[in-house]
N, C-alpha and C positions, 0 to 999 in steps of 0.2 A: 392574387390575394383578395379575399372577401372582406368588405368593410363590416364592422359591427353594426347591428341593427339600429342602435341609438344614433350612430353617426349618419347612417342612411336617412333616418327620420329627420335629423337636424338639417341635412342637405336638402331634403324634400321641402321642409318648411321654408328654408331660405329661398329655394326656387319659387315656391308659391308666393312668398312675400314680394319677390322681384317681379313676378308676373302681375300681381295685384297693383304694385306701384306703377308699372308700365301702363296698365289699363287705366289707372287714375289719370296719369299724365296724358294719355291719348284722349280720354274723355274730356279733359279740360281743354285741350287743343280743339277738339270738335265743337265744344260749346262756344268757344271764342269765335271759331269760324262761322258757326250758325248765327251768332249775334251780329257779326260783321256782315254776313249775307243779308240778314233781316234789315239791318240799318241801310245797306245799299239799296234794297228794294224800296224802302220807305223814301229814301232820297230820290231815287229814280221816279217814283210815283209823284212825289211833290214837284219835281222838275217838269214832268210831263203835264201835270195839272197847271202849273204856272205858264207853261208855253201855250197850252190850250186857251187859257184865260187871256193872255196877251193877244193871241190871234183873233179871238172873238171881239176884244175891245178895240183892236185896230182895223177890223174888217169893215 
């Protein structure tokens, strides 16, 4: 049995909305991961700098 075209269009719109919602969710997760990664890089760099300063002051 063939679905009426308006029903098909509604289903397609619902699928598109679901895909867009999922893309938004994934984008938010990736942005949080990127921010976390950047914060870890900054923390590691600060840690390395403080270690280097300690080594030079105690040398």
